[in-house]
TORDRENDREN-393736 format. One record per residue (C-alpha): x, y, z; residue in three letters. Coordinates in steps of 0.05 Angstrom, whole numbers, plus 32768, in hexadecimal, padded with zeros to 4 digits. Last residue first. Layout:
BEGIN
{xx=X; yy=Y; zz=Z; residu=Ala}
...
This chain:
BEGIN
{xx=7CB6; yy=80C2; zz=82B5; residu=Pro}
{xx=7CFC; yy=80D7; zz=829C; residu=Lys}
{xx=7D33; yy=80A7; zz=82B1; residu=Thr}
{xx=7D3D; yy=808A; zz=826B; residu=His}
{xx=7D46; yy=80CF; zz=824C; residu=Ala}
{xx=7D7A; yy=80E2; zz=8280; residu=Ala}
{xx=7DA3; yy=80A5; zz=826F; residu=Ala}
{xx=7DA5; yy=80B7; zz=8225; residu=Glu}
{xx=7DB5; yy=8101; zz=8234; residu=Pro}
{xx=7DF0; yy=80EB; zz=8260; residu=Ser}
{xx=7DE6; yy=80F3; zz=82AA; residu=Gln}
{xx=7E11; yy=811E; zz=82D7; residu=His}
{xx=7E10; yy=8108; zz=8320; residu=Tyr}
{xx=7E55; yy=80E9; zz=831C; residu=Pro}
{xx=7E75; yy=812B; zz=8307; residu=Asn}
{xx=7EC1; yy=8123; zz=8305; residu=Ala}
{xx=7EB9; yy=80D8; zz=82FD; residu=Ser}
{xx=7E88; yy=80E2; zz=82C3; residu=Gln}
{xx=7EB6; yy=8113; zz=82A0; residu=Ala}
{xx=7EF2; yy=80E5; zz=82A9; residu=His}
{xx=7ECA; yy=80AA; zz=828D; residu=Gln}
{xx=7EB4; yy=80D4; zz=8251; residu=Lys}
{xx=7EFC; yy=80E8; zz=8243; residu=Gln}
{xx=7F12; yy=80A0; zz=8246; residu=Arg}
{xx=7EDC; yy=808C; zz=8215; residu=Asp}
{xx=7EF1; yy=80C3; zz=81E5; residu=Asp}
{xx=7F3A; yy=80AD; zz=81E9; residu=Phe}
{xx=7F28; yy=8064; zz=81DD; residu=Ala}
{xx=7EFC; yy=8078; zz=81A1; residu=Asn}
{xx=7F35; yy=80A1; zz=8184; residu=Lys}
{xx=7F67; yy=8069; zz=818E; residu=Leu}
{xx=7F38; yy=8036; zz=816E; residu=Ala}
{xx=7F2D; yy=8063; zz=8132; residu=Ile}
{xx=7F78; yy=806A; zz=8129; residu=Leu}
{xx=7F83; yy=801F; zz=8131; residu=Leu}
{xx=7F4E; yy=8010; zz=80FD; residu=Ala}
{xx=7F71; yy=803E; zz=80CC; residu=Tyr}
{xx=7FB4; yy=801A; zz=80D7; residu=Ala}
{xx=7F94; yy=7FD6; zz=80CC; residu=Ile}
{xx=7F6D; yy=7FED; zz=808E; residu=Phe}
{xx=7FAB; yy=800C; zz=806F; residu=Ala}
{xx=7FD5; yy=7FCE; zz=807F; residu=Gly}
{xx=7FA4; yy=7FA3; zz=8059; residu=Ala}
{xx=7FAB; yy=7FD1; zz=801D; residu=Pro}
{xx=7FF7; yy=7FC6; zz=801C; residu=Leu}
{xx=802C; yy=7FF7; zz=8035; residu=Ala}
{xx=8024; yy=7FE1; zz=807E; residu=Ala}
{xx=802A; yy=7F98; zz=8069; residu=Leu}
{xx=8071; yy=7FA4; zz=8051; residu=Leu}
{xx=808B; yy=7FA9; zz=8098; residu=Val}
{xx=80CD; yy=7FCD; zz=8098; residu=Gly}
{xx=810E; yy=7FAF; zz=80B2; residu=Tyr}
{xx=8132; yy=7FB1; zz=806E; residu=Asp}
{xx=811A; yy=7FF9; zz=8068; residu=Ser}
{xx=8150; yy=800C; zz=8099; residu=Ser}
{xx=813A; yy=8035; zz=80D5; residu=Trp}
{xx=8120; yy=807B; zz=80E4; residu=Ile}
{xx=8139; yy=809D; zz=80A5; residu=Glu}
{xx=811A; yy=80E2; zz=80A1; residu=Ile}
{xx=810F; yy=8104; zz=805D; residu=Lys}
{xx=810C; yy=814F; zz=8063; residu=Leu}
{xx=814C; yy=8157; zz=803B; residu=Ala}
{xx=8125; yy=8149; zz=7FFB; residu=Ser}
{xx=8100; yy=818B; zz=8008; residu=Ala}
{xx=8130; yy=81B3; zz=7FDC; residu=Ser}
{xx=8113; yy=8191; zz=7F9E; residu=Ser}
{xx=80CD; yy=81AD; zz=7FA8; residu=Gly}
{xx=8099; yy=81AA; zz=7FE0; residu=Phe}
{xx=8069; yy=8174; zz=7FC7; residu=Leu}
{xx=8092; yy=8145; zz=7F9D; residu=Arg}
{xx=80D0; yy=815B; zz=7FC3; residu=Glu}
{xx=80B5; yy=8138; zz=8000; residu=Ala}
{xx=80C3; yy=80F5; zz=7FDE; residu=Gly}
{xx=80D0; yy=80D1; zz=8020; residu=Ala}
{xx=80B0; yy=80FA; zz=8058; residu=Phe}
{xx=80BB; yy=80C3; zz=808C; residu=Leu}
{xx=80E6; yy=8084; zz=808A; residu=Ser}
{xx=80E6; yy=803E; zz=80A7; residu=Gly}
{xx=80C9; yy=8022; zz=8066; residu=Thr}
{xx=8088; yy=7FFF; zz=8079; residu=Ala}
{xx=807E; yy=8014; zz=80C1; residu=Ile}
{xx=8094; yy=805C; zz=80B6; residu=Ile}
{xx=806D; yy=8063; zz=8075; residu=Glu}
{xx=802D; yy=8044; zz=8091; residu=Arg}
{xx=802D; yy=8071; zz=80CF; residu=Met}
{xx=803D; yy=80AF; zz=80A7; residu=Ser}
{xx=8005; yy=80A2; zz=8076; residu=Gly}
{xx=7FD2; yy=8096; zz=80AD; residu=Leu}
{xx=7FE8; yy=80D5; zz=80D1; residu=Ile}
{xx=7FE4; yy=80FD; zz=8091; residu=Phe}
{xx=7F9E; yy=80E3; zz=807F; residu=Leu}
{xx=7F85; yy=80F0; zz=80C5; residu=Val}
{xx=7FA0; yy=8137; zz=80C2; residu=Ile}
{xx=7F83; yy=8142; zz=807D; residu=Ala}
{xx=7F3D; yy=812B; zz=8092; residu=Phe}
{xx=7F3D; yy=8159; zz=80CE; residu=Gly}
{xx=7F57; yy=8192; zz=80A4; residu=Leu}
{xx=7F20; yy=8189; zz=8071; residu=Gly}
{xx=7EEA; yy=8185; zz=80A6; residu=Met}
{xx=7F06; yy=81C3; zz=80C9; residu=Ala}
{xx=7F0F; yy=81EB; zz=8089; residu=Phe}
{xx=7ECA; yy=81DA; zz=806E; residu=Gly}
{xx=7EAA; yy=81EA; zz=80B0; residu=Asp}
{xx=7ECF; yy=822C; zz=80B5; residu=Leu}
{xx=7EB9; yy=823F; zz=806F; residu=Ala}
{xx=7E71; yy=822C; zz=807D; residu=Ala}
{xx=7E71; yy=8254; zz=80BD; residu=Asp}
{xx=7E8B; yy=8292; zz=8099; residu=Lys}
{xx=7E5A; yy=828A; zz=8060; residu=Leu}
{xx=7E1C; yy=8283; zz=808C; residu=Pro}
{xx=7DFB; yy=8240; zz=8096; residu=Asn}
{xx=7DC9; yy=8210; zz=8075; residu=Lys}
{xx=7DE9; yy=8201; zz=8031; residu=Ile}
{xx=7E2D; yy=81F7; zz=8050; residu=Ala}
{xx=7E17; yy=81C9; zz=8089; residu=Phe}
{xx=7DF5; yy=8187; zz=807A; residu=Ala}
{xx=7DF2; yy=8186; zz=802E; residu=Glu}
{xx=7E36; yy=81A7; zz=8020; residu=Ala}
{xx=7E55; yy=8181; zz=805B; residu=Arg}
{xx=7E3A; yy=813F; zz=8040; residu=Ala}
{xx=7E53; yy=814D; zz=7FF9; residu=Ile}
{xx=7E99; yy=8157; zz=8014; residu=Ile}
{xx=7E97; yy=811A; zz=8042; residu=Ala}
{xx=7E7C; yy=80EE; zz=800A; residu=Cys}
{xx=7EBC; yy=80F6; zz=7FE2; residu=Asn}
{xx=7EA5; yy=80ED; zz=7F9A; residu=Thr}
{xx=7EC7; yy=812C; zz=7F80; residu=Val}
{xx=7F06; yy=8119; zz=7FA6; residu=Ile}
{xx=7F0A; yy=80E1; zz=7F73; residu=Leu}
{xx=7F31; yy=810F; zz=7F45; residu=Ala}
{xx=7F6C; yy=810D; zz=7F75; residu=Leu}
{xx=7F65; yy=80C2; zz=7F7D; residu=Tyr}
{xx=7F6F; yy=80B9; zz=7F33; residu=Ile}
{xx=7FB9; yy=80C5; zz=7F37; residu=Gly}
{xx=7FD5; yy=80D9; zz=7F7A; residu=Leu}
{xx=801C; yy=80C7; zz=7F66; residu=Ser}
{xx=8017; yy=80EB; zz=7F23; residu=Gln}
{xx=7FFE; yy=812B; zz=7F44; residu=Tyr}
{xx=8036; yy=8125; zz=7F76; residu=Leu}
{xx=8068; yy=8124; zz=7F3C; residu=Ser}
{xx=8045; yy=8160; zz=7F1E; residu=Tyr}
{xx=804A; yy=818C; zz=7F5B; residu=Ala}
{xx=803F; yy=81D4; zz=7F44; residu=Phe}
{xx=8016; yy=81CE; zz=7F04; residu=Ala}
{xx=7FF5; yy=818A; zz=7F10; residu=Lys}
{xx=7FE7; yy=819D; zz=7F58; residu=Ile}
{xx=7FC6; yy=81DE; zz=7F42; residu=Leu}
{xx=7F9F; yy=81BC; zz=7F0B; residu=Leu}
{xx=7F84; yy=8187; zz=7F3A; residu=Glu}
{xx=7F70; yy=81BA; zz=7F6F; residu=Ala}
{xx=7F4A; yy=81E3; zz=7F3B; residu=Val}
{xx=7F28; yy=81A5; zz=7F1F; residu=Thr}
{xx=7F16; yy=818E; zz=7F65; residu=Val}
{xx=7EF4; yy=81D2; zz=7F73; residu=Ala}
{xx=7ECC; yy=81CC; zz=7F32; residu=Ser}
{xx=7EB9; yy=8184; zz=7F43; residu=Ala}
{xx=7EA0; yy=819C; zz=7F87; residu=Ile}
{xx=7E74; yy=81D0; zz=7F66; residu=Leu}
{xx=7E58; yy=819E; zz=7F35; residu=Leu}
{xx=7E4C; yy=816A; zz=7F6B; residu=Val}
{xx=7E27; yy=819D; zz=7F96; residu=Phe}
{xx=7DFD; yy=81B1; zz=7F5A; residu=Val}
{xx=7DEB; yy=8168; zz=7F4D; residu=Pro}
{xx=7DD7; yy=8162; zz=7F97; residu=Ile}
{xx=7DAE; yy=81A3; zz=7F98; residu=Arg}
{xx=7D82; yy=8193; zz=7F5D; residu=Ile}
{xx=7D3E; yy=818C; zz=7F7E; residu=Glu}
{xx=7D4D; yy=81BE; zz=7FB5; residu=Thr}
{xx=7D5A; yy=81F7; zz=7F83; residu=Arg}
{xx=7D9D; yy=8219; zz=7F8C; residu=Ile}
{xx=7D9A; yy=8265; zz=7F85; residu=Trp}
{xx=7D99; yy=8277; zz=7FCF; residu=His}
{xx=7DD0; yy=8244; zz=7FDD; residu=Arg}
{xx=7E02; yy=8264; zz=7FAD; residu=Ser}
{xx=7E33; yy=8281; zz=7FE1; residu=Ala}
{xx=7E2A; yy=8245; zz=800F; residu=Cys}
{xx=7E37; yy=8213; zz=7FD9; residu=Val}
{xx=7E73; yy=8238; zz=7FBE; residu=Leu}
{xx=7E91; yy=8243; zz=8004; residu=Leu}
{xx=7E86; yy=81FA; zz=8017; residu=Asn}
{xx=7EA5; yy=81E4; zz=7FD5; residu=Ser}
{xx=7EE3; yy=820F; zz=7FE0; residu=Thr}
{xx=7EF0; yy=81F6; zz=8027; residu=Leu}
{xx=7EE4; yy=81AD; zz=8015; residu=Met}
{xx=7F0D; yy=81B2; zz=7FD5; residu=Val}
{xx=7F49; yy=81D4; zz=7FF7; residu=Phe}
{xx=7F48; yy=81A3; zz=8031; residu=Leu}
{xx=7F44; yy=8168; zz=8001; residu=Thr}
{xx=7F80; yy=8182; zz=7FDA; residu=Ala}
{xx=7FA7; yy=818C; zz=801A; residu=Ile}
{xx=7F97; yy=8145; zz=8030; residu=Gly}
{xx=7FA9; yy=8128; zz=7FEC; residu=Leu}
{xx=7FEE; yy=8148; zz=7FF0; residu=Gly}
{xx=7FF7; yy=8135; zz=8039; residu=Leu}
{xx=7FE5; yy=80EC; zz=802C; residu=Ala}
{xx=8013; yy=80E8; zz=7FF0; residu=Asn}
{xx=804A; yy=8107; zz=801A; residu=Ile}
{xx=803F; yy=80DB; zz=8057; residu=Ala}
{xx=8042; yy=8097; zz=8034; residu=Asn}
{xx=8012; yy=805E; zz=8025; residu=Asn}
{xx=7FD7; yy=808D; zz=8032; residu=Ser}
{xx=7FBF; yy=8091; zz=7FEA; residu=Val}
{xx=7F91; yy=8053; zz=7FE9; residu=Ala}
{xx=7F76; yy=8056; zz=8030; residu=Leu}
{xx=7F5E; yy=809E; zz=8032; residu=Leu}
{xx=7F50; yy=809F; zz=7FE7; residu=Pro}
{xx=7F1B; yy=8068; zz=7FEF; residu=Cys}
{xx=7F06; yy=8078; zz=8036; residu=Leu}
{xx=7EE4; yy=80BB; zz=8027; residu=Gly}
{xx=7EB4; yy=80B5; zz=8061; residu=Leu}
{xx=7EBA; yy=8092; zz=80A5; residu=Ile}
{xx=7E8E; yy=80C8; zz=80C7; residu=Gln}
{xx=7EB5; yy=80C1; zz=8107; residu=Val}
{xx=7EFE; yy=80B6; zz=80F6; residu=Leu}
{xx=7F02; yy=80CF; zz=80AF; residu=Ala}
{xx=7ECE; yy=8107; zz=80AE; residu=Pro}
{xx=7EE0; yy=811E; zz=80F4; residu=Asn}
{xx=7EA0; yy=812A; zz=811A; residu=Asn}
{xx=7EBA; yy=8135; zz=8161; residu=His}
{xx=7F03; yy=813F; zz=814D; residu=Trp}
{xx=7F1C; yy=8172; zz=811A; residu=Leu}
{xx=7EDA; yy=8181; zz=80F8; residu=Gly}
{xx=7EB0; yy=8187; zz=8137; residu=Asn}
{xx=7EE8; yy=81AB; zz=815C; residu=Leu}
{xx=7EE7; yy=81E2; zz=8127; residu=Leu}
{xx=7E9B; yy=81E7; zz=8125; residu=Ile}
{xx=7E97; yy=81EA; zz=8171; residu=Lys}
{xx=7ECD; yy=8221; zz=8173; residu=Lys}
{xx=7EA5; yy=8248; zz=8140; residu=His}
{xx=7E66; yy=8242; zz=816B; residu=Asn}
{xx=7E8C; yy=8256; zz=81AA; residu=Pro}
{xx=7EA4; yy=8295; zz=8186; residu=Thr}
{xx=7EED; yy=829C; zz=8171; residu=Met}
């Protein structure tokens, strides 16, 4: 993997994560993440759409007129969402019913349109594919962590309803951590989604701040670009 590809991958997974940094796609992120399986299903669908739409935009960029690029992006994204929706409906119908309208709403996910506009239309096909995969995977990981947190706190279980995504044999994947009688209902409600999401953002920011402090202590003479700009004559 080249340094540029590594940078693209880390950008999507951490430094410019669409959920934790760009704060995009919040409607499905918060609405569907009441349990891990719903979150994982939507995360996989979003990853597929982001990768496919980046590839389509990049492959057709020489034929897209600047004046109509946004409508074309939406059309290409909608095509990818339709394919994902049909696949889920065919192979995981119960999951399709659980996701409901939020599966179709992937079309309006600002993160996907933003990557098409900011990256896919300006870079080679391989880089566009890696960017779509990294951004989609970063979004899916945050969605899965959020869903797992809320499910554990609300019901004391994890992977409940796994058969909706992986088939009837996956029902054994369910993990009972404690009795649902001791769960906190707030975690399953919209307010709980905002609280859990805010905690994830706070944890990422705290980790980034700690990393910066370590870097500064290891090299006390290093100046940030902002500080260097102020010290220039």
